[in-house]
Each structure stands twice: as structure tokens, then as C-alpha cells.
C-alpha positions in Angstrom: 24.1 45.2 -2.3 25.1 44.3 -5.9 22.5 44.9 -8.6 22.1 41.2 -9.4 21.5 40.2 -5.7 19.1 43.1 -5.4 17.0 42.1 -8.4 16.9 38.4 -7.4 16.4 38.9 -3.7 13.8 36.3 -2.7 11.7 38.8 -0.8 11.7 41.2 -3.7 10.6 38.3 -6.0 7.8 37.6 -3.5 6.8 41.2 -3.4 6.5 41.3 -7.2 4.7 38.0 -7.4 1.4 39.2 -6.1 0.3 41.2 -9.1 -0.9 38.7 -11.7 -2.0 36.1 -9.1 -4.0 38.8 -7.3 -5.8 39.7 -10.5 -6.6 36.1 -11.2 -7.9 35.6 -7.7 -10.2 38.6 -8.0 -11.4 37.5 -11.4 -12.1 34.0 -10.2 -14.0 35.3 -7.2 -16.2 37.6 -9.3 -16.8 35.0 -11.9 -17.8 32.4 -9.3 -20.1 34.8 -7.5 -21.8 35.8 -10.8 -22.3 32.2 -12.0 -23.6 31.1 -8.6 -26.5 33.7 -8.9 -27.6 33.2 -12.5 -30.4 30.9 -13.5 -28.0 28.1 -14.0 -26.4 28.7 -10.6 -27.7 25.4 -9.2 -25.8 23.5 -11.8 -22.6 25.5 -11.1 -23.0 24.9 -7.4 -23.6 21.2 -8.0 -20.4 21.0 -10.0 -18.3 21.6 -6.8 -20.2 18.8 -5.0 -19.4 16.2 -7.7 -18.2 13.1 -5.9 -14.8 11.8 -7.0 -12.3 9.3 -5.7 -11.7 5.7 -4.8 -13.1 3.3 -2.3 -10.5 4.3 0.3 -10.5 8.0 -0.5 -13.6 9.7 -1.6 -14.5 13.5 -1.6 -16.5 16.0 -3.6 -14.6 18.3 -6.0 -14.4 21.2 -3.5 -12.9 19.0 -0.8 -10.3 17.6 -3.3 -9.2 21.2 -3.9 -9.2 22.2 -0.3 -7.7 19.0 1.1 -5.4 17.7 -1.7 -4.3 20.7 -3.7 -4.1 23.4 -0.9 -1.4 21.4 0.9 0.8 22.3 -2.0 0.2 26.0 -1.2 1.0 25.3 2.4 4.2 23.5 1.3 5.3 26.8 -0.4 4.4 28.7 2.8 6.5 26.2 4.8 9.4 26.7 2.5 9.2 30.5 2.8 9.0 30.2 6.6 12.0 27.9 6.7 14.1 30.1 4.4 13.4 33.2 6.4 14.1 31.5 9.8 17.4 29.9 8.5 18.9 32.7 6.5 16.4 35.5 6.0 14.9 38.4 7.8 13.8 36.2 10.8 17.3 34.6 11.3 18.5 37.3 13.6 16.6 37.9 16.9 17.0 41.7 16.8 15.7 41.9 13.3 12.9 39.4 13.9 11.5 40.8 17.2 9.6 43.7 15.6 7.7 41.7 12.9 7.1 38.9 15.4 5.5 41.3 17.8 3.5 43.0 15.0 2.2 39.7 13.7 1.2 38.7 17.3 -0.8 41.9 17.6 -2.3 41.3 14.2 -3.5 37.9 15.3 -4.6 38.7 18.9 -6.5 42.0 18.4 -8.7 40.8 15.4 -9.5 37.6 17.4 -10.5 39.7 20.4 -12.7 42.0 18.3 -14.5 39.0 16.7 -15.0 37.4 20.1 -16.5 40.7 21.4 -19.1 40.5 18.7 -19.8 36.8 19.1 -19.0 35.8 22.7 -22.7 35.0 23.5 -23.3 33.0 20.3 -22.1 29.4 20.5 -22.8 28.9 16.8 -20.4 31.6 15.5 -17.7 31.9 18.2 -15.8 29.1 16.5 -14.9 31.6 13.7 -12.7 33.7 16.0 -9.6 32.9 13.9 -11.1 34.0 10.5 -10.0 37.7 10.7 -6.5 36.8 12.1 -5.1 35.9 8.7 -3.2 37.9 6.0 -3.1 37.1 2.3 0.5 37.7 1.6 0.1 37.7 -2.2 -2.6 40.3 -2.2 -1.1 42.5 0.4 2.3 42.6 -1.2 0.7 43.1 -4.6 -1.0 46.2 -3.3 2.3 47.6 -2.0 4.1 46.8 -5.2 1.6 48.6 -7.3 2.1 51.8 -5.3 5.7 51.9 -6.4 8.0 54.5 -4.8 5.4 55.7 -2.4 6.2 52.5 -0.4 9.8 52.0 0.6 11.2 48.6 0.0 11.9 48.3 3.7 8.2 48.2 4.4 7.7 45.5 1.9 10.3 43.4 3.7 8.6 44.2 7.0 5.2 43.1 5.7 6.7 40.0 4.2 8.3 38.9 7.5 5.0 39.8 9.3 2.9 37.9 6.9 5.2 34.8 7.0 4.9 34.8 10.8 1.1 35.4 10.4 1.0 32.3 8.2 2.8 30.3 10.8 0.3 31.5 13.4 -2.6 30.4 11.1 -1.0 27.0 10.6 -0.7 26.5 14.4 -4.3 27.7 14.9 -5.6 25.2 12.3 -3.5 22.4 13.8 -4.6 23.1 17.4 -8.1 24.5 17.2 -9.6 23.0 14.0 -8.7 19.4 14.5 -11.4 16.8 14.8 -11.2 13.6 16.9 -7.7 12.1 16.6 -6.9 8.7 15.2 -3.8 7.6 17.1 -2.9 4.8 14.7 -2.8 7.2 11.8 -0.9 9.7 13.8 1.7 7.1 14.5 2.0 6.3 10.8 2.3 10.1 10.1 5.1 10.2 12.7 6.9 7.4 11.0 6.6 9.2 7.6 8.0 12.3 9.2 10.9 10.3 10.6 11.6 8.9 7.2 11.7 12.4 5.7 14.1 13.6 8.4 16.4 10.6 7.9 16.5 11.1 4.2 17.6 14.7 4.9 20.3 13.5 7.4 21.6 10.9 5.0 21.8 13.6 2.3 19.4 12.2 -0.2 19.1 15.0 -2.8 16.7 13.5 -5.3 13.1 14.8 -5.2 11.1 11.6 -5.9 11.7 9.9 -2.5 10.5 13.0 -0.7 7.5 13.2 -3.0 6.5 9.6 -2.3 6.9 9.8 1.4 5.3 13.3 1.4 2.1 11.8 -0.2 2.1 9.1 2.5 2.4 11.8 5.2 -0.5 13.7 3.6 -2.7 10.6 3.6 -1.9 9.6 7.2 -2.5 13.1 8.5 -5.7 13.4 6.5 -6.9 10.1 8.2 -5.7 11.1 11.6 -8.2 14.0 12.0 -5.7 16.8 11.6 -6.3 19.0 8.6 -4.1 17.7 5.7 -2.7 21.2 4.9 -0.4 20.7 7.9 1.3 17.9 5.9 2.6 20.5 3.4 4.2 22.6 6.1 5.8 19.6 7.9 7.2 18.3 4.6 8.7 21.7 3.8 10.6 21.7 7.1 12.3 18.4 6.3 13.2 19.0 2.6 16.9 20.0 2.1 17.3 23.7 1.3 18.7 23.0 -2.2 15.7 20.8 -3.1 13.2 23.2 -1.4 14.4 26.1 -3.6 14.0 24.1 -6.8 10.6 22.9 -5.7 9.5 26.4 -4.9 10.7 27.6 -8.3 8.8 24.9 -10.2 5.7 25.0 -8.1 5.1 28.8 -7.9 3.2 29.0 -11.2 1.2 25.9 -10.5 0.1 27.1 -7.0 -0.4 30.9 -7.7 -1.8 30.6 -11.2 -3.8 27.4 -11.0 -4.4 26.0 -7.5 -5.3 29.4 -5.8 -7.7 30.5 -8.6 -9.3 27.1 -8.4 -9.6 27.5 -4.6 -11.3 30.9 -5.2 -13.7 29.4 -7.7 -14.7 26.5 -5.5 -15.0 28.5 -2.2 -16.7 31.6 -3.4 -19.5 29.8 -5.2 -22.1 31.5 -2.9 -25.7 31.9 -3.8 -26.8 35.3 -2.3 -29.9 34.0 -0.5 -32.1 36.2 1.7 -30.8 34.3 4.8 -27.2 35.4 4.0 -27.9 39.0 3.0 -30.1 39.5 6.1 -27.1 38.7 8.2 -25.0 41.6 6.9 -25.0 43.3 10.3 -24.8 40.1 12.4 -22.1 39.6 15.0 -20.5 37.1 12.6 -20.1 39.6 9.7 -19.3 42.6 11.9 -16.7 40.6 13.9 -14.9 39.5 10.7 -15.1 42.9 8.9 -14.1 45.0 12.0 -11.4 42.4 12.8 -9.8 42.7 9.3 -10.3 46.5 8.8 -9.7 47.8 12.3 -8.2 44.9 14.3 -5.3 44.1 12.0 -3.8 47.7 11.8 -4.6 48.4 15.5 -2.9 45.2 16.7 0.2 45.7 14.4 0.6 49.4 15.4 0.0 48.8 19.1 2.5 46.0 19.5 5.0 47.8 17.3 4.6 51.0 19.2 5.2 49.2 22.5 8.4 47.7 21.3 9.7 50.9 19.8 8.8 52.9 23.0 10.5 50.4 25.2 13.6 50.3 22.9 13.2 46.6 22.3 12.9 47.2 18.6 13.3 49.9 16.0 11.3 50.9 12.9 13.2 50.1 9.7 14.9 53.2 8.2 12.7 55.4 6.0 9.5 53.9 7.4 7.1 56.3 9.0 4.2 55.6 11.3 1.7 56.6 8.6 3.2 54.1 6.2 3.1 51.5 8.9 -0.6 52.3 9.3 -1.1 51.8 5.6 0.8 48.6 5.7 -1.3 47.4 8.7 -4.4 48.1 6.7 -3.2 46.1 3.7 -2.4 43.3 6.2 -6.2 43.2 6.8 -6.6 41.6 3.3 -7.4 38.1 4.6 -8.9 36.6 1.5 -7.3 33.2 0.8 -6.3 32.3 4.3 -9.4 33.8 6.0 -11.7 32.0 3.5 -9.8 28.8 4.1 -10.3 29.1 7.9 -13.9 30.0 7.3 -14.4 26.6 5.6 -13.2 24.9 8.8 -15.1 27.0 11.3 -18.8 26.1 11.0 -21.0 23.1 10.6 -23.6 25.3 8.8 -23.1 26.1 5.1 -25.1 29.3 5.5 -22.8 30.5 8.2 -19.8 29.5 6.1 -21.1 31.5 3.1 -21.9 34.5 5.3 -18.3 34.4 6.7 -16.8 34.2 3.2 -18.8 37.3 2.0 -17.7 39.1 5.1 -14.1 38.2 4.4 -14.5 39.5 0.8 -16.1 42.8 2.0 -13.6 43.3 4.9 -10.6 42.5 2.6 -11.8 45.0 0.0 -12.4 47.7 2.6 -8.9 47.1 4.1 -7.3 47.2 0.6 -9.0 50.5 -0.3 -8.2 52.1 3.1 -4.6 51.0 2.9 -4.1 52.4 -0.6 -5.6 55.7 0.4 -3.4 56.0 3.5 -0.2 55.1 1.5 -1.1 57.5 -1.3 -1.4 60.3 1.2 2.3 59.9 2.1 4.7 62.2 0.2 7.3 60.5 -2.0 10.1 62.2 0.0 11.0 61.2 3.5 8.2 62.3 5.8 8.9 63.6 9.3 7.5 61.5 12.1 4.4 62.8 13.8 4.8 63.9 17.4 8.5 64.3 17.0 9.2 60.6 16.8 12.4 59.5 15.0 12.5 56.3 13.1 15.3 53.9 13.8 17.0 51.2 11.7 16.9 47.4 11.7 20.1 47.3 9.6 18.2 45.6 6.8 20.9 44.7 4.2 19.5 46.3 1.0 19.4 49.6 -0.8 15.9 50.9 -1.4 
């Protein structure tokens, strides 16, 4: 691949993108946890419950961030999914089958582990989807920081896996975390979607009409009972590719350096009360932590192994099973998406806060374990254990 294309490869840009945004997310999380537990913590917590809005649309500040700003993050996720399906690593079935299977394992096994810890508790079983998510910015940031110890092939594999994982999370939110439906508002949302599709078909290539109809789509979906983040994904699928690329370029900094840190500040404002810390070894916490740290790599490795052994798929060239284990561990960094699902899972604020702390602990443990495993791999090509030979997905790049 020519040097210019290699440098500006969208997946490579995404891999490099996680560094600063990851630092900001960690900083925002620590800052919010500290402020929440000082003497003025009550005032800080109260800030996020400040009521804002209009007579027809009224939320507290945290819900404005989660319901009005986070759809922009999901818009970017939708654009990434669309690009990869149309012309990226997921556009060819033979290339896509392995990351699709790995992502499926990374969703099903953590959910099963969580359910095993919470099947007899009706209050916590609704959080089964929390450990199924992967924070793409954090996980790719970890791989990027390790430099040559991680082949670029494995960064591509993780990117494809995480994008499919995000699609899985979106479907889970739409299907399982939807309240009572308002059919009239769903009809209006359908009309807004139809308008977006028609604008695309009639080759409207100015952004303002899409923005205006997109806002209407968001409002109707919000009022329909479906979580409004779904509006961002639906809008992304209807925007023409040329506009989508421009929107992604302009929105990246806003989303990764403003909206996501704000999300972290608002959703990790957790007072460490006795009731929360006493639940450290509860089924809720253990299900999330074991789901992220053990379930993610186990599911990814198991489903990948099955496809490789049955010759339905091949490992990318220069990727070893030990590197795949390290990658699977870093995929256990749930953070943003897991915390987001936690905010939708419980009616109790105490349970929600417990889940958030478990996500933070599990994500940190997964990151450390993934780094240690990947650091143990020699820089040169490592022979596969048990005499296995890696194959090739014919990924078009030069590591």
C-alpha cells in the first residue's frame, strides 16, 4: 500500500485516536470520583441533577448529556459501522466472518457469566448486557501505546470486532432497554427516517437538511420510548458517504474531547457509601468484573478457535494466539459503553452506582492483564503454541 494511503487509513486513524481521549476519560473519571467524596460532594452531585429545558422537553443535566449529547457519539459509531460494511474490513464475507464470530463470543460469554452470578436475583439480572460492551477508544489506545509489540493486523482485527460489538450493543439497547412504546411517535420517527432516505436517494448533498430532520428523528424516538441514542445510528445509515466522512471529521474532536469526558464526569459522580462498598463481592459486581476480565477473552478466543479449527476462518498473518489473548483482554475494557448500559439497567441508583464501580474495576483489571500478556510477546514473530500455524485474511496493508 502506498505510504500516503497507509498513513491516512481510516482504521489506523481510529487506532491512533484513543490516546488523548483515553487520558481525558480517565482524568474525568478520577476527578468526578474525588469531588463526589469530598465535603462538598453533595453540591457536586446536585449539579448533575439540575433541571433544564422547556415545557415540552425537560431533563436534569445528566440526562441531557446521556440522551441529547450521546446520540452524537452513536452517530459516529453508526458512520464507522456503515463505512466498514460498505468498503472496509467487513465488506467481504471471508474477511468479516472471524471478527463477527469473535464479537459474538465476546457478547454471549460475558452475558452468560453475569447471568450465572445473578440468575436468582430479579433486581440485578437486568444488567446482563453490561459486561458485553467494548470501549473501542480505550482498547485501541492500549494497543497503540504498545507499539511494535502489537502487529497492525491485530489492531485491525480489534477495530472490526469492536465495531460489530458496538452494533450488538445498539441492538441490545433497542430491543431490551426500551420502555413502553408510543406508536404515534414511532410513526413520526418512521416518517423522519423516510425523509432522510429520500433526501439521500434524490442526492441532496448539503448537511443542513439532514441535521434538521435528524433532530426531529431524535425527538420522536425519545418520545416513542426507545432510547434516543438509536436515532444517531439510524441517521448515520441514511447520510450519504461523502457527507458522513465530512461529519465524522468535524465531529471527532467534539465527541472524543468534550462529549465523552462530560459523560464520564456526569456518570461517575458516585459517592462511596457503605451500601455500595459492602456490595463489592455481590453477584452484581462479580458478574460484571468476571464478565469483562474473563468472559470477553474467553468468548473471543473460543469462537475464533472454533472457526479456525473448522477452517471457516483464518487468523490474520503475524497474529499469534497469545497476542489474540492479549487483544481479548483489552476488549474487556467496557468503560463508556458498559457504563452507558448500566445507566439503563436498574431502577435503583445504588445498584447503578455499584455497577459503574464494577465496570471501572473490571475495565482496569482487563487493561492491566492485556498489557502484561502483550508485553510478554517477543517483538519477532512468535511460533504458535501446540504447533498451530497462523493463516492470513489477505488484509490489504503492510505492517
